[in-house]
PDB file with SEQRES, HELIX, SHEET and CRYST1 records, atoms N, CA, C and O in Angstrom:
SEQRES   1 A   85  MET VAL SER GLU ALA GLN LYS LYS ALA ARG ARG LYS TYR          
SEQRES   2 A   85  ASN ALA LYS GLU TYR VAL LYS LYS LYS CYS ALA GLU ASN          
SEQRES   3 A   85  ASN ARG ALA ARG ARG GLU ALA ILE ARG ASN GLY LYS ALA          
SEQRES   4 A   85  THR LYS GLY ASP GLY LYS ASP VAL HIS HIS PRO LYS LYS          
SEQRES   5 A   85  ASN ASN GLY LYS PRO GLY PRO THR ARG VAL VAL SER ARG          
SEQRES   6 A   85  SER LYS ASN ARG SER MET ASN TYR GLN LYS LYS GLY GLN          
SEQRES   7 A   85  LYS ARG ALA GLY ARG LYS HIS                                  
HELIX    1 AA1 GLU A    4  ASN A   14  1                                  11    
HELIX    2 AA2 GLU A   17  ARG A   35  1                                  19    
HELIX    3 AA3 ARG A   65  SER A   70  1                                   6    
SHEET    1 AA1 2 LYS A  45  HIS A  48  0                                        
SHEET    2 AA1 2 ARG A  61  SER A  64 -1                                        
CRYST1    1.000    1.000    1.000  90.00  90.00  90.00 P 1           1          
ATOM      1  N   MET A   1      74.691 103.061  76.238  1.00  0.00           N  
ATOM      2  CA  MET A   1      75.064 102.145  75.193  1.00  0.00           C  
ATOM      3  C   MET A   1      75.763 102.916  74.076  1.00  0.00           C  
ATOM      4  O   MET A   1      75.296 103.976  73.659  1.00  0.00           O  
ATOM      5  N   VAL A   2      76.851 102.394  73.608  1.00  0.00           N  
ATOM      6  CA  VAL A   2      77.622 103.042  72.559  1.00  0.00           C  
ATOM      7  C   VAL A   2      77.229 102.450  71.215  1.00  0.00           C  
ATOM      8  O   VAL A   2      77.190 101.231  71.043  1.00  0.00           O  
ATOM      9  N   SER A   3      76.941 103.329  70.270  1.00  0.00           N  
ATOM     10  CA  SER A   3      76.506 102.854  68.961  1.00  0.00           C  
ATOM     11  C   SER A   3      77.704 102.357  68.150  1.00  0.00           C  
ATOM     12  O   SER A   3      78.856 102.637  68.483  1.00  0.00           O  
ATOM     13  N   GLU A   4      77.415 101.635  67.106  1.00  0.00           N  
ATOM     14  CA  GLU A   4      78.476 101.127  66.221  1.00  0.00           C  
ATOM     15  C   GLU A   4      79.226 102.272  65.547  1.00  0.00           C  
ATOM     16  O   GLU A   4      80.435 102.188  65.328  1.00  0.00           O  
ATOM     17  N   ALA A   5      78.505 103.336  65.220  1.00  0.00           N  
ATOM     18  CA  ALA A   5      79.147 104.495  64.585  1.00  0.00           C  
ATOM     19  C   ALA A   5      80.149 105.145  65.546  1.00  0.00           C  
ATOM     20  O   ALA A   5      81.227 105.572  65.132  1.00  0.00           O  
ATOM     21  N   GLN A   6      79.785 105.217  66.829  1.00  0.00           N  
ATOM     22  CA  GLN A   6      80.693 105.793  67.821  1.00  0.00           C  
ATOM     23  C   GLN A   6      81.923 104.909  68.008  1.00  0.00           C  
ATOM     24  O   GLN A   6      83.039 105.410  68.142  1.00  0.00           O  
ATOM     25  N   LYS A   7      81.714 103.607  68.016  1.00  0.00           N  
ATOM     26  CA  LYS A   7      82.841 102.680  68.143  1.00  0.00           C  
ATOM     27  C   LYS A   7      83.789 102.817  66.964  1.00  0.00           C  
ATOM     28  O   LYS A   7      85.009 102.820  67.129  1.00  0.00           O  
ATOM     29  N   LYS A   8      83.212 102.930  65.765  1.00  0.00           N  
ATOM     30  CA  LYS A   8      84.017 103.072  64.557  1.00  0.00           C  
ATOM     31  C   LYS A   8      84.816 104.375  64.595  1.00  0.00           C  
ATOM     32  O   LYS A   8      85.993 104.398  64.234  1.00  0.00           O  
ATOM     33  N   ALA A   9      84.171 105.459  65.033  1.00  0.00           N  
ATOM     34  CA  ALA A   9      84.855 106.754  65.119  1.00  0.00           C  
ATOM     35  C   ALA A   9      85.988 106.695  66.138  1.00  0.00           C  
ATOM     36  O   ALA A   9      87.059 107.257  65.910  1.00  0.00           O  
ATOM     37  N   ARG A  10      85.755 106.013  67.266  1.00  0.00           N  
ATOM     38  CA  ARG A  10      86.790 105.900  68.296  1.00  0.00           C  
ATOM     39  C   ARG A  10      87.977 105.093  67.777  1.00  0.00           C  
ATOM     40  O   ARG A  10      89.126 105.465  68.014  1.00  0.00           O  
ATOM     41  N   ARG A  11      87.711 103.990  67.071  1.00  0.00           N  
ATOM     42  CA  ARG A  11      88.796 103.182  66.501  1.00  0.00           C  
ATOM     43  C   ARG A  11      89.599 103.987  65.486  1.00  0.00           C  
ATOM     44  O   ARG A  11      90.826 103.904  65.445  1.00  0.00           O  
ATOM     45  N   LYS A  12      88.899 104.764  64.669  1.00  0.00           N  
ATOM     46  CA  LYS A  12      89.565 105.585  63.652  1.00  0.00           C  
ATOM     47  C   LYS A  12      90.448 106.643  64.317  1.00  0.00           C  
ATOM     48  O   LYS A  12      91.573 106.881  63.878  1.00  0.00           O  
ATOM     49  N   TYR A  13      89.941 107.267  65.361  1.00  0.00           N  
ATOM     50  CA  TYR A  13      90.709 108.295  66.079  1.00  0.00           C  
ATOM     51  C   TYR A  13      91.933 107.685  66.763  1.00  0.00           C  
ATOM     52  O   TYR A  13      93.032 108.233  66.682  1.00  0.00           O  
ATOM     53  N   ASN A  14      91.737 106.550  67.436  1.00  0.00           N  
ATOM     54  CA  ASN A  14      92.838 105.916  68.170  1.00  0.00           C  
ATOM     55  C   ASN A  14      93.903 105.336  67.248  1.00  0.00           C  
ATOM     56  O   ASN A  14      95.005 105.034  67.706  1.00  0.00           O  
ATOM     57  N   ALA A  15      93.603 105.173  65.964  1.00  0.00           N  
ATOM     58  CA  ALA A  15      94.568 104.647  65.010  1.00  0.00           C  
ATOM     59  C   ALA A  15      95.508 105.734  64.485  1.00  0.00           C  
ATOM     60  O   ALA A  15      96.487 105.420  63.807  1.00  0.00           O  
ATOM     61  N   LYS A  16      95.231 106.996  64.784  1.00  0.00           N  
ATOM     62  CA  LYS A  16      96.062 108.093  64.287  1.00  0.00           C  
ATOM     63  C   LYS A  16      97.421 108.075  64.980  1.00  0.00           C  
ATOM     64  O   LYS A  16      97.534 107.714  66.152  1.00  0.00           O  
ATOM     65  N   GLU A  17      98.442 108.468  64.238  1.00  0.00           N  
ATOM     66  CA  GLU A  17      99.817 108.377  64.730  1.00  0.00           C  
ATOM     67  C   GLU A  17     100.059 109.257  65.949  1.00  0.00           C  
ATOM     68  O   GLU A  17     100.699 108.819  66.906  1.00  0.00           O  
ATOM     69  N   TYR A  18      99.557 110.497  65.931  1.00  0.00           N  
ATOM     70  CA  TYR A  18      99.814 111.391  67.056  1.00  0.00           C  
ATOM     71  C   TYR A  18      99.100 110.924  68.321  1.00  0.00           C  
ATOM     72  O   TYR A  18      99.576 111.182  69.427  1.00  0.00           O  
ATOM     73  N   VAL A  19      97.971 110.246  68.176  1.00  0.00           N  
ATOM     74  CA  VAL A  19      97.256 109.723  69.347  1.00  0.00           C  
ATOM     75  C   VAL A  19      98.036 108.558  69.950  1.00  0.00           C  
ATOM     76  O   VAL A  19      98.118 108.424  71.171  1.00  0.00           O  
ATOM     77  N   LYS A  20      98.608 107.718  69.090  1.00  0.00           N  
ATOM     78  CA  LYS A  20      99.424 106.604  69.576  1.00  0.00           C  
ATOM     79  C   LYS A  20     100.647 107.115  70.326  1.00  0.00           C  
ATOM     80  O   LYS A  20     101.012 106.574  71.369  1.00  0.00           O  
ATOM     81  N   LYS A  21     101.284 108.168  69.789  1.00  0.00           N  
ATOM     82  CA  LYS A  21     102.466 108.736  70.439  1.00  0.00           C  
ATOM     83  C   LYS A  21     102.121 109.348  71.787  1.00  0.00           C  
ATOM     84  O   LYS A  21     102.873 109.208  72.751  1.00  0.00           O  
ATOM     85  N   LYS A  22     100.973 110.031  71.852  1.00  0.00           N  
ATOM     86  CA  LYS A  22     100.547 110.641  73.103  1.00  0.00           C  
ATOM     87  C   LYS A  22     100.268 109.573  74.159  1.00  0.00           C  
ATOM     88  O   LYS A  22     100.627 109.734  75.325  1.00  0.00           O  
ATOM     89  N   CYS A  23      99.629 108.488  73.741  1.00  0.00           N  
ATOM     90  CA  CYS A  23      99.336 107.384  74.650  1.00  0.00           C  
ATOM     91  C   CYS A  23     100.627 106.756  75.162  1.00  0.00           C  
ATOM     92  O   CYS A  23     100.753 106.456  76.349  1.00  0.00           O  
ATOM     93  N   ALA A  24     101.584 106.561  74.259  1.00  0.00           N  
ATOM     94  CA  ALA A  24     102.869 105.980  74.647  1.00  0.00           C  
ATOM     95  C   ALA A  24     103.606 106.900  75.625  1.00  0.00           C  
ATOM     96  O   ALA A  24     104.224 106.424  76.577  1.00  0.00           O  
ATOM     97  N   GLU A  25     103.543 108.216  75.392  1.00  0.00           N  
ATOM     98  CA  GLU A  25     104.188 109.178  76.289  1.00  0.00           C  
ATOM     99  C   GLU A  25     103.550 109.132  77.675  1.00  0.00           C  
ATOM    100  O   GLU A  25     104.247 109.169  78.689  1.00  0.00           O  
ATOM    101  N   ASN A  26     102.221 109.050  77.710  1.00  0.00           N  
ATOM    102  CA  ASN A  26     101.519 108.976  78.992  1.00  0.00           C  
ATOM    103  C   ASN A  26     101.871 107.695  79.741  1.00  0.00           C  
ATOM    104  O   ASN A  26     102.076 107.720  80.955  1.00  0.00           O  
ATOM    105  N   ASN A  27     101.941 106.582  79.026  1.00  0.00           N  
ATOM    106  CA  ASN A  27     102.293 105.314  79.658  1.00  0.00           C  
ATOM    107  C   ASN A  27     103.715 105.357  80.195  1.00  0.00           C  
ATOM    108  O   ASN A  27     103.988 104.843  81.279  1.00  0.00           O  
ATOM    109  N   ARG A  28     104.629 105.973  79.432  1.00  0.00           N  
ATOM    110  CA  ARG A  28     106.021 106.100  79.859  1.00  0.00           C  
ATOM    111  C   ARG A  28     106.119 106.931  81.144  1.00  0.00           C  
ATOM    112  O   ARG A  28     106.865 106.580  82.058  1.00  0.00           O  
ATOM    113  N   ALA A  29     105.360 108.034  81.210  1.00  0.00           N  
ATOM    114  CA  ALA A  29     105.362 108.889  82.391  1.00  0.00           C  
ATOM    115  C   ALA A  29     104.799 108.139  83.600  1.00  0.00           C  
ATOM    116  O   ALA A  29     105.290 108.307  84.717  1.00  0.00           O  
ATOM    117  N   ARG A  30     103.782 107.323  83.385  1.00  0.00           N  
ATOM    118  CA  ARG A  30     103.193 106.543  84.478  1.00  0.00           C  
ATOM    119  C   ARG A  30     104.208 105.530  85.025  1.00  0.00           C  
ATOM    120  O   ARG A  30     104.372 105.396  86.238  1.00  0.00           O  
ATOM    121  N   ARG A  31     104.889 104.818  84.111  1.00  0.00           N  
ATOM    122  CA  ARG A  31     105.897 103.847  84.547  1.00  0.00           C  
ATOM    123  C   ARG A  31     107.025 104.528  85.316  1.00  0.00           C  
ATOM    124  O   ARG A  31     107.527 103.984  86.299  1.00  0.00           O  
ATOM    125  N   GLU A  32     107.419 105.713  84.869  1.00  0.00           N  
ATOM    126  CA  GLU A  32     108.486 106.448  85.550  1.00  0.00           C  
ATOM    127  C   GLU A  32     108.049 106.872  86.947  1.00  0.00           C  
ATOM    128  O   GLU A  32     108.838 106.802  87.890  1.00  0.00           O  
ATOM    129  N   ALA A  33     106.792 107.315  87.090  1.00  0.00           N  
ATOM    130  CA  ALA A  33     106.268 107.705  88.396  1.00  0.00           C  
ATOM    131  C   ALA A  33     106.226 106.505  89.341  1.00  0.00           C  
ATOM    132  O   ALA A  33     106.494 106.646  90.535  1.00  0.00           O  
ATOM    133  N   ILE A  34     105.894 105.338  88.820  1.00  0.00           N  
ATOM    134  CA  ILE A  34     105.877 104.126  89.650  1.00  0.00           C  
ATOM    135  C   ILE A  34     107.300 103.764  90.071  1.00  0.00           C  
ATOM    136  O   ILE A  34     107.539 103.402  91.222  1.00  0.00           O  
ATOM    137  N   ARG A  35     108.249 103.865  89.127  1.00  0.00           N  
ATOM    138  CA  ARG A  35     109.651 103.570  89.442  1.00  0.00           C  
ATOM    139  C   ARG A  35     110.196 104.497  90.511  1.00  0.00           C  
ATOM    140  O   ARG A  35     110.968 104.075  91.372  1.00  0.00           O  
ATOM    141  N   ASN A  36     109.787 105.784  90.456  1.00  0.00           N  
ATOM    142  CA  ASN A  36     110.287 106.774  91.416  1.00  0.00           C  
ATOM    143  C   ASN A  36     109.518 106.760  92.735  1.00  0.00           C  
ATOM    144  O   ASN A  36     109.840 107.527  93.642  1.00  0.00           O  
ATOM    145  N   GLY A  37     108.519 105.909  92.852  1.00  0.00           N  
ATOM    146  CA  GLY A  37     107.767 105.800  94.097  1.00  0.00           C  
ATOM    147  C   GLY A  37     106.690 106.852  94.263  1.00  0.00           C  
ATOM    148  O   GLY A  37     106.120 106.965  95.348  1.00  0.00           O  
ATOM    149  N   LYS A  38     106.389 107.626  93.234  1.00  0.00           N  
ATOM    150  CA  LYS A  38     105.354 108.658  93.333  1.00  0.00           C  
ATOM    151  C   LYS A  38     103.960 108.073  93.177  1.00  0.00           C  
ATOM    152  O   LYS A  38     102.988 108.646  93.668  1.00  0.00           O  
ATOM    153  N   ALA A  39     103.854 106.936  92.498  1.00  0.00           N  
ATOM    154  CA  ALA A  39     102.564 106.287  92.276  1.00  0.00           C  
ATOM    155  C   ALA A  39     102.743 104.788  92.480  1.00  0.00           C  
ATOM    156  O   ALA A  39     103.853 104.260  92.405  1.00  0.00           O  
ATOM    157  N   THR A  40     101.638 104.124  92.735  1.00  0.00           N  
ATOM    158  CA  THR A  40     101.667 102.668  92.839  1.00  0.00           C  
ATOM    159  C   THR A  40     100.536 102.100  91.997  1.00  0.00           C  
ATOM    160  O   THR A  40      99.570 102.796  91.683  1.00  0.00           O  
ATOM    161  N   LYS A  41     100.664 100.849  91.642  1.00  0.00           N  
ATOM    162  CA  LYS A  41      99.649 100.201  90.834  1.00  0.00           C  
ATOM    163  C   LYS A  41      98.337 100.139  91.618  1.00  0.00           C  
ATOM    164  O   LYS A  41      98.313  99.708  92.771  1.00  0.00           O  
ATOM    165  N   GLY A  42      97.255 100.570  90.985  1.00  0.00           N  
ATOM    166  CA  GLY A  42      95.939 100.509  91.609  1.00  0.00           C  
ATOM    167  C   GLY A  42      95.673 101.589  92.635  1.00  0.00           C  
ATOM    168  O   GLY A  42      94.756 101.441  93.443  1.00  0.00           O  
ATOM    169  N   ASP A  43      96.447 102.685  92.635  1.00  0.00           N  
ATOM    170  CA  ASP A  43      96.267 103.726  93.639  1.00  0.00           C  
ATOM    171  C   ASP A  43      95.164 104.728  93.294  1.00  0.00           C  
ATOM    172  O   ASP A  43      94.836 105.589  94.110  1.00  0.00           O  
ATOM    173  N   GLY A  44      94.588 104.624  92.090  1.00  0.00           N  
ATOM    174  CA  GLY A  44      93.512 105.536  91.706  1.00  0.00           C  
ATOM    175  C   GLY A  44      93.989 106.924  91.367  1.00  0.00           C  
ATOM    176  O   GLY A  44      93.196 107.866  91.379  1.00  0.00           O  
ATOM    177  N   LYS A  45      95.264 107.078  91.066  1.00  0.00           N  
ATOM    178  CA  LYS A  45      95.833 108.388  90.735  1.00  0.00           C  
ATOM    179  C   LYS A  45      96.137 108.471  89.249  1.00  0.00           C  
ATOM    180  O   LYS A  45      96.301 107.451  88.579  1.00  0.00           O  
ATOM    181  N   ASP A  46      96.212 109.701  88.739  1.00  0.00           N  
ATOM    182  CA  ASP A  46      96.599 109.965  87.358  1.00  0.00           C  
ATOM    183  C   ASP A  46      97.907 110.734  87.364  1.00  0.00           C  
ATOM    184  O   ASP A  46      98.216 111.449  88.317  1.00  0.00           O  
ATOM    185  N   VAL A  47      98.673 110.581  86.292  1.00  0.00           N  
ATOM    186  CA  VAL A  47      99.879 111.380  86.113  1.00  0.00           C  
ATOM    187  C   VAL A  47      99.468 112.594  85.292  1.00  0.00           C  
ATOM    188  O   VAL A  47      99.050 112.466  84.141  1.00  0.00           O  
ATOM    189  N   HIS A  48      99.592 113.772  85.895  1.00  0.00           N  
ATOM    190  CA  HIS A  48      99.184 115.019  85.251  1.00  0.00           C  
ATOM    191  C   HIS A  48     100.335 115.550  84.405  1.00  0.00           C  
ATOM    192  O   HIS A  48     101.481 115.578  84.854  1.00  0.00           O  
ATOM    193  N   HIS A  49     100.026 115.973  83.175  1.00  0.00           N  
ATOM    194  CA  HIS A  49     101.031 116.486  82.248  1.00  0.00           C  
ATOM    195  C   HIS A  49     100.761 117.966  81.980  1.00  0.00           C  
ATOM    196  O   HIS A  49     100.146 118.296  80.966  1.00  0.00           O  
ATOM    197  N   PRO A  50     101.205 118.869  82.866  1.00  0.00           N  
ATOM    198  CA  PRO A  50     100.954 120.292  82.631  1.00  0.00           C  
ATOM    199  C   PRO A  50     101.800 120.818  81.478  1.00  0.00           C  
ATOM    200  O   PRO A  50     102.845 120.255  81.154  1.00  0.00           O  
ATOM    201  N   LYS A  51     101.342 121.889  80.872  1.00  0.00           N  
ATOM    202  CA  LYS A  51     102.085 122.530  79.789  1.00  0.00           C  
ATOM    203  C   LYS A  51     102.788 123.765  80.346  1.00  0.00           C  
ATOM    204  O   LYS A  51     102.234 124.485  81.177  1.00  0.00           O  
ATOM    205  N   LYS A  52     104.014 124.001  79.879  1.00  0.00           N  
ATOM    206  CA  LYS A  52     104.707 125.234  80.237  1.00  0.00           C  
ATOM    207  C   LYS A  52     104.127 126.365  79.405  1.00  0.00           C  
ATOM    208  O   LYS A  52     103.286 126.124  78.539  1.00  0.00           O  
ATOM    209  N   ASN A  53     104.561 127.587  79.652  1.00  0.00           N  
ATOM    210  CA  ASN A  53     104.017 128.750  78.953  1.00  0.00           C  
ATOM    211  C   ASN A  53     104.225 128.691  77.447  1.00  0.00           C  
ATOM    212  O   ASN A  53     103.388 129.192  76.695  1.00  0.00           O  
ATOM    213  N   ASN A  54     105.318 128.094  76.988  1.00  0.00           N  
ATOM    214  CA  ASN A  54     105.597 128.074  75.557  1.00  0.00           C  
ATOM    215  C   ASN A  54     104.963 126.886  74.851  1.00  0.00           C  
ATOM    216  O   ASN A  54     105.250 126.648  73.678  1.00  0.00           O  
ATOM    217  N   GLY A  55     104.106 126.130  75.539  1.00  0.00           N  
ATOM    218  CA  GLY A  55     103.391 125.023  74.918  1.00  0.00           C  
ATOM    219  C   GLY A  55     104.122 123.694  74.974  1.00  0.00           C  
ATOM    220  O   GLY A  55     103.578 122.673  74.555  1.00  0.00           O  
ATOM    221  N   LYS A  56     105.345 123.690  75.486  1.00  0.00           N  
ATOM    222  CA  LYS A  56     106.107 122.446  75.605  1.00  0.00           C  
ATOM    223  C   LYS A  56     105.634 121.701  76.850  1.00  0.00           C  
ATOM    224  O   LYS A  56     105.135 122.326  77.786  1.00  0.00           O  
ATOM    225  N   PRO A  57     105.781 120.380  76.876  1.00  0.00           N  
ATOM    226  CA  PRO A  57     105.373 119.637  78.067  1.00  0.00           C  
ATOM    227  C   PRO A  57     106.232 120.012  79.275  1.00  0.00           C  
ATOM    228  O   PRO A  57     107.446 120.183  79.163  1.00  0.00           O  
ATOM    229  N   GLY A  58     105.591 120.134  80.405  1.00  0.00           N  
ATOM    230  CA  GLY A  58     106.293 120.451  81.638  1.00  0.00           C  
ATOM    231  C   GLY A  58     106.531 119.196  82.452  1.00  0.00           C  
ATOM    232  O   GLY A  58     106.264 118.091  81.979  1.00  0.00           O  
ATOM    233  N   PRO A  59     107.025 119.348  83.659  1.00  0.00           N  
ATOM    234  CA  PRO A  59     107.242 118.189  84.518  1.00  0.00           C  
ATOM    235  C   PRO A  59     105.908 117.573  84.942  1.00  0.00           C  
ATOM    236  O   PRO A  59     104.928 118.288  85.156  1.00  0.00           O  
ATOM    237  N   THR A  60     105.877 116.265  85.059  1.00  0.00           N  
ATOM    238  CA  THR A  60     104.635 115.588  85.427  1.00  0.00           C  
ATOM    239  C   THR A  60     104.501 115.535  86.937  1.00  0.00           C  
ATOM    240  O   THR A  60     105.485 115.675  87.663  1.00  0.00           O  
ATOM    241  N   ARG A  61     103.276 115.332  87.406  1.00  0.00           N  
ATOM    242  CA  ARG A  61     103.033 115.139  88.837  1.00  0.00           C  
ATOM    243  C   ARG A  61     101.848 114.195  88.987  1.00  0.00           C  
ATOM    244  O   ARG A  61     101.036 114.050  88.073  1.00  0.00           O  
ATOM    245  N   VAL A  62     101.761 113.569  90.126  1.00  0.00           N  
ATOM    246  CA  VAL A  62     100.693 112.606  90.385  1.00  0.00           C  
ATOM    247  C   VAL A  62      99.593 113.317  91.165  1.00  0.00           C  
ATOM    248  O   VAL A  62      99.838 113.890  92.227  1.00  0.00           O  
ATOM    249  N   VAL A  63      98.370 113.271  90.621  1.00  0.00           N  
ATOM    250  CA  VAL A  63      97.213 113.896  91.266  1.00  0.00           C  
ATOM    251  C   VAL A  63      96.066 112.898  91.279  1.00  0.00           C  
ATOM    252  O   VAL A  63      96.126 111.864  90.614  1.00  0.00           O  
ATOM    253  N   SER A  64      95.023 113.209  92.036  1.00  0.00           N  
ATOM    254  CA  SER A  64      93.882 112.308  92.090  1.00  0.00           C  
ATOM    255  C   SER A  64      93.193 112.260  90.733  1.00  0.00           C  
ATOM    256  O   SER A  64      93.235 113.228  89.974  1.00  0.00           O  
ATOM    257  N   ARG A  65      92.573 111.153  90.440  1.00  0.00           N  
ATOM    258  CA  ARG A  65      91.918 110.947  89.150  1.00  0.00           C  
ATOM    259  C   ARG A  65      90.819 111.981  88.931  1.00  0.00           C  
ATOM    260  O   ARG A  65      90.697 112.537  87.839  1.00  0.00           O  
ATOM    261  N   SER A  66      90.012 112.243  89.972  1.00  0.00           N  
ATOM    262  CA  SER A  66      88.903 113.184  89.813  1.00  0.00           C  
ATOM    263  C   SER A  66      89.406 114.602  89.580  1.00  0.00           C  
ATOM    264  O   SER A  66      88.814 115.339  88.792  1.00  0.00           O  
ATOM    265  N   LYS A  67      90.479 114.998  90.244  1.00  0.00           N  
ATOM    266  CA  LYS A  67      91.025 116.351  90.057  1.00  0.00           C  
ATOM    267  C   LYS A  67      91.595 116.503  88.651  1.00  0.00           C  
ATOM    268  O   LYS A  67      91.357 117.517  87.995  1.00  0.00           O  
ATOM    269  N   ASN A  68      92.341 115.513  88.184  1.00  0.00           N  
ATOM    270  CA  ASN A  68      92.978 115.608  86.876  1.00  0.00           C  
ATOM    271  C   ASN A  68      91.949 115.654  85.757  1.00  0.00           C  
ATOM    272  O   ASN A  68      92.124 116.395  84.790  1.00  0.00           O  
ATOM    273  N   ARG A  69      90.893 114.885  85.871  1.00  0.00           N  
ATOM    274  CA  ARG A  69      89.909 114.807  84.792  1.00  0.00           C  
ATOM    275  C   ARG A  69      88.866 115.910  84.851  1.00  0.00           C  
ATOM    276  O   ARG A  69      88.090 116.074  83.909  1.00  0.00           O  
ATOM    277  N   SER A  70      88.833 116.674  85.949  1.00  0.00           N  
ATOM    278  CA  SER A  70      87.873 117.772  86.040  1.00  0.00           C  
ATOM    279  C   SER A  70      88.491 119.097  85.635  1.00  0.00           C  
ATOM    280  O   SER A  70      87.787 120.106  85.585  1.00  0.00           O  
ATOM    281  N   MET A  71      89.792 119.128  85.344  1.00  0.00           N  
ATOM    282  CA  MET A  71      90.436 120.377  84.940  1.00  0.00           C  
ATOM    283  C   MET A  71      89.862 120.822  83.610  1.00  0.00           C  
ATOM    284  O   MET A  71      89.773 120.040  82.663  1.00  0.00           O  
ATOM    285  N   ASN A  72      89.477 122.076  83.550  1.00  0.00           N  
ATOM    286  CA  ASN A  72      88.797 122.616  82.381  1.00  0.00           C  
ATOM    287  C   ASN A  72      89.786 123.463  81.579  1.00  0.00           C  
ATOM    288  O   ASN A  72      90.186 124.540  82.023  1.00  0.00           O  
ATOM    289  N   TYR A  73      90.177 122.981  80.408  1.00  0.00           N  
ATOM    290  CA  TYR A  73      91.173 123.670  79.607  1.00  0.00           C  
ATOM    291  C   TYR A  73      90.553 124.298  78.368  1.00  0.00           C  
ATOM    292  O   TYR A  73      89.577 123.796  77.810  1.00  0.00           O  
ATOM    293  N   GLN A  74      91.148 125.407  77.959  1.00  0.00           N  
ATOM    294  CA  GLN A  74      90.763 126.032  76.705  1.00  0.00           C  
ATOM    295  C   GLN A  74      91.589 125.417  75.590  1.00  0.00           C  
ATOM    296  O   GLN A  74      92.400 124.526  75.843  1.00  0.00           O  
ATOM    297  N   LYS A  75      91.397 125.877  74.358  1.00  0.00           N  
ATOM    298  CA  LYS A  75      92.086 125.290  73.222  1.00  0.00           C  
ATOM    299  C   LYS A  75      93.602 125.336  73.348  1.00  0.00           C  
ATOM    300  O   LYS A  75      94.274 124.369  72.989  1.00  0.00           O  
ATOM    301  N   LYS A  76      94.160 126.441  73.853  1.00  0.00           N  
ATOM    302  CA  LYS A  76      95.606 126.585  73.902  1.00  0.00           C  
ATOM    303  C   LYS A  76      96.223 125.936  75.138  1.00  0.00           C  
ATOM    304  O   LYS A  76      97.434 126.030  75.334  1.00  0.00           O  
ATOM    305  N   GLY A  77      95.426 125.287  75.968  1.00  0.00           N  
ATOM    306  CA  GLY A  77      95.960 124.575  77.116  1.00  0.00           C  
ATOM    307  C   GLY A  77      95.934 125.360  78.408  1.00  0.00           C  
ATOM    308  O   GLY A  77      96.301 124.821  79.452  1.00  0.00           O  
ATOM    309  N   GLN A  78      95.509 126.632  78.377  1.00  0.00           N  
ATOM    310  CA  GLN A  78      95.463 127.380  79.612  1.00  0.00           C  
ATOM    311  C   GLN A  78      94.221 126.974  80.396  1.00  0.00           C  
ATOM    312  O   GLN A  78      93.175 126.669  79.823  1.00  0.00           O  
ATOM    313  N   LYS A  79      94.360 126.977  81.691  1.00  0.00           N  
ATOM    314  CA  LYS A  79      93.206 126.655  82.512  1.00  0.00           C  
ATOM    315  C   LYS A  79      92.227 127.838  82.481  1.00  0.00           C  
ATOM    316  O   LYS A  79      92.630 128.991  82.636  1.00  0.00           O  
ATOM    317  N   ARG A  80      90.965 127.544  82.282  1.00  0.00           N  
ATOM    318  CA  ARG A  80      89.972 128.596  82.175  1.00  0.00           C  
ATOM    319  C   ARG A  80      89.620 129.114  83.550  1.00  0.00           C  
ATOM    320  O   ARG A  80      89.534 128.345  84.508  1.00  0.00           O  
ATOM    321  N   ALA A  81      89.414 130.421  83.653  1.00  0.00           N  
ATOM    322  CA  ALA A  81      89.047 131.041  84.922  1.00  0.00           C  
ATOM    323  C   ALA A  81      87.635 130.595  85.306  1.00  0.00           C  
ATOM    324  O   ALA A  81      86.827 130.237  84.450  1.00  0.00           O  
ATOM    325  N   GLY A  82      87.361 130.624  86.586  1.00  0.00           N  
ATOM    326  CA  GLY A  82      86.052 130.218  87.075  1.00  0.00           C  
ATOM    327  C   GLY A  82      84.961 131.177  86.617  1.00  0.00           C  
ATOM    328  O   GLY A  82      85.235 132.305  86.206  1.00  0.00           O  
ATOM    329  N   ARG A  83      83.743 130.714  86.696  1.00  0.00           N  
ATOM    330  CA  ARG A  83      82.609 131.534  86.264  1.00  0.00           C  
ATOM    331  C   ARG A  83      82.399 132.675  87.250  1.00  0.00           C  
ATOM    332  O   ARG A  83      82.413 132.466  88.463  1.00  0.00           O  
ATOM    333  N   LYS A  84      82.206 133.868  86.733  1.00  0.00           N  
ATOM    334  CA  LYS A  84      81.964 135.037  87.597  1.00  0.00           C  
ATOM    335  C   LYS A  84      80.487 135.356  87.596  1.00  0.00           C  
ATOM    336  O   LYS A  84      79.858 135.425  86.540  1.00  0.00           O  
ATOM    337  N   HIS A  85      79.942 135.548  88.762  1.00  0.00           N  
ATOM    338  CA  HIS A  85      78.508 135.801  88.879  1.00  0.00           C  
ATOM    339  C   HIS A  85      78.236 137.270  89.037  1.00  0.00           C  
ATOM    340  O   HIS A  85      77.079 137.675  89.151  1.00  0.00           O  
TER     341      HIS A  85                                                      
END                                                                             
């Protein structure tokens, strides 16, 4: 159950300009992937937005939802190395 304070914080965060722009960019990339035949509506896939070395957005690709959401990133966007035992 989500508390009212959490809902309020989420609304406040989603109202920020940079969050709106990021959402619009993601939606645009999804529509483009559908137009190009890389994704279809309801396919359970996400459009992955990798970063190039200089921090600029790189080319997008379609990956499974679980793979895209399990990627573990550090603050600067680099993928973190696996745990060493």
